[in-house]
N, C-alpha and C positions, 0 to 999 in steps of 0.2 A: 504493500500500500504506500510505498515511498513517494510515488508520483500521483497519487489520487488527487491531490489539491491542484494539479496542473491540467487535469482532464475535465474541462467544463461540462461536457455532455453527461458526465456521471454525477454532477453536483446536485441535481434535483433529487430529494430523498427517495421518491417513489421509483425513479429510474435506477438509482443505485441499488435499491432493494431488489428490483428485478434482476439486476446483474449478479448480486450476491446469491440470490436464490438459484439462478441458473448454474452458478459454479458449484453450489451444494448438490444440485441434482446430478452434476457430472462426477461427483465423488470427491470434490476439492473443498475441504471444510476448514483448512487452516489459513488464517489471514495474518500476515506479518506487519506490525506497526512499530512506531517509535514516537515518542513525544516531540522529537524535533522534525518529523516529517511534515513539512508545510507549517512549521511552528505551531503544532497541535491541531492544525486544520484537518489533517488526514484522519485522526481519531474522531474529531467532531463530525465530519461528514459521514463517516461510517456509522457512528452512533445515531445520527439523525435518520439514516436509512433504516436501521434496526427498529427504531421507535415507530416507524410507519407500518411495520409488518409484524403484528403480534405472533409470537412463536418462533420468529426467525432467529432471535438471539440464542435460543436453546440449541440451535443446530450448528452455529458457528463455533470455531475454536480460535481463540485469540492469542497471539504472541505480541507482546509489546516490550519496548526497551526504554531505559532512562539512565541518566547519568552524565550526558553531554550538555553543557551549558554554552550556548552560542553567544557571541558578542552582543547580539541584540537582546538576549535574555539576561545578560549579566548586569546586575544592579550596582556593581561597584564602580568607582571612578575609572577603573582601567578598561572596562568594556572588553574584556579578554575572554576568548574561548578557553574553557577549562572543564575538568571532570569533577563531579561531586558524588561521592558514594557515602556521604554522611547519612545516618539513620533518619534525621529530620527531613533531608531532601528526598530520600527514597520513599519514605512513608507518605509524604505529600504527593510525590509523583504517582504512586500507586493509586491513591485516592482520586487524584485528578483524572488519571486514565480510566478508571472505573466510571467516573461521572461522564466523561466525554463519550466513551464507547457505549454506555448504557447497559452494561452487562453486570451480573451479580458477582462474577469472579473472573479473573484473568487466568487462562489456562497455563500460560508460561509468562513469567516476568524475568527479563534478562538485564543484567548490568551491561550497559552499552559499550563501555570502554574501561579498562583497568586504570586506576589512579594510584600514583606513587604515594598519595596521602591517605589511602584507604586504611582505616582501622578495622582489621578483619573481625575483631570481637564484636564491635558495635554494629558493623554492617551485617555480619552474619546473624546477629540477634534480631535486627530489624526484618530480615528476610524470613527467619523462623517465625517471628511474631505475625507477619502477614499471612503465612501459610496456616498457622494455628487459628488465626481469626477468620479464615475462609476467604480472604481477599484474593489470594493467588493459590492456584493448585500446585504449582511447582516453580522453583527458581532456577535460573541458569546464568550463563555468562556469554559475552560476545567479545571477540578479539583479545581474549586473555591468553597468556602463556601458561604452561602447566604449573609452574611454581606459584603463579598468581592465583589460579583457581583452587589449587590445593591448600594454599594458606587460608583462603576464605572457607573452603570446605571443612578444614580442621576446626573452625570456630562455630560450625553449625551442627544441629542435631538432625535436621532434614537433609536429604541428599540433593546436591545439584543434579539436574537432569539433562541439561542440554548446553551445547556450546555452538554459537553461531560464529563461523569463521569464514575468511575469504579463501576460496579454493576453486581452481578452474585449470583448464589446459594452459591458460596464460599465467597462472600463479600456482605452481606445483610445490613451492617451498615447504608447506606444512607436511607433505608426504615424506620429506627427507631430513627435516630438522627435529623430528621427534614429537611434534605437536599432535599430529593425527594419531600416532600410536598411543600417545598419552591419554587422549580423550577416549579412545576405545578401551584402554586399560581401566579407566575410571568410570566406564559405562555411561558416558555422556552421549546423547543423541547428537550426531553432527548435522547442524543446519548450515547450509552453504549460501553465503551472500555473494553476489556478483559471479554466479556460476558460469557465465559466458564472458567474463572479463570485461563487462561493459562494451561488448562487441569486438574486443581486441582479438579474440580467438579466431575471428574471421578475417583478420588483417595481418596476422602474424605468420610465422613459418609453417604452421599446421594447416593453413587455409586450403591449399590445393588437395591435400590428402583428405581433409574433412569433406570437401565437396565431392571428391571422387567416391569415397566410401559411402557417403550418404546416398548418392545416386544409385550405387550398387545395391544398397539395402532398401531403397525405396522410402527413405525418410528424409527429414530436413537436416542440414548440417548442425543447426542448433540442437535438435533432438539427439543427434549422435554425440555431441559434446556433453549433453546431460547424461546420456547412457554411459559414457566413459566415467563420469563421476559416480553414477549409481552402481557401477561394477565394484567399487571399493568395499572393503569390509565395513559393516555398520550401515550399508545402504544410505549414504548421505542424502538428506532432503534438500534439493535445490530450492532456493527462494527466488521464484521467477518474478522479474520486475515488470513485465508487460501487463497491461490491462486490456489488450486487444483480444476479443473473444476467439477469433480464428487462430491466433498465435498460441494462446493458452491451450486450446484443444489439441493443436499439433504437437506442442511440447509434451503435453500430458501423455499422448499416445506414443510418440517417438522415443521418449525417455525409457520406455519399457524394453527397448531393443537389448538383446544379449550379445555382448562382445566376447570373442575368444581371446586368450592371452596374447597371441601374436598381434592381433588387431589393436588391443589396448596398448601394448608396448610400442607399436608402430606410431600411434598417435602421440604417445609420450615422447618418443625420439624426435618426431617432427616438430613438436612444440618446443622442446629444449634445444634442438639443433645438434644433439650428439647422442650416440648410443649409450646404453647403460654400461656401467663399469664392468 
């Protein structure tokens, strides 16, 4: 839902409610938000749509994130972008997201970015309290390194359940620096943002191979790039940024393609520009 505030045709609540219901009928029930998307407008638009359609809120599953303070939202004289993982900030952010979205509980609440100033004990307690109060079903992290999420986890009695990270054919580093292995070891569900590298996977060295293999498989190059991700252990969940109905349907179908090992490694080699060691 990062670009929802930019798509004017979906701003009328009834129109957006139709769009949401159609996605639910297709089997797509998870919707990814953050308080900074459109400076809270994304959540507000989504919530307005849910209020127009009784019963719709019970079918959606919401993920939202908080912790990034943009310069426009910084009330200090510095007007500086920064991260805030203080219990006061997070508790208020959870309450505000619940109000904007109009749901009784957030299915996943993620800390959007790690902060060097995070006090794991108080932050962990705030997340535990929100779960105990029924405000959130589960807590997770986004863009954290293993040592960072493990420090937070050690201070909590509830388990962290998900990690949203950047991963694509254009950004394979987490597969080789231990990050992806660590999240699997800690039983975190991998949620992948920018799974197509913001379109860079179609402009980089893997472009020709992606197009050729997609044609041979009868699927879209984007769907093939998502299938490459889905082949990984833990079956990463790509967070698709498009709101176009036809593209969502194509990606949903094409990402189910099964790749054999040589094909998977051929795409990795093309993307990195060198064979595996």
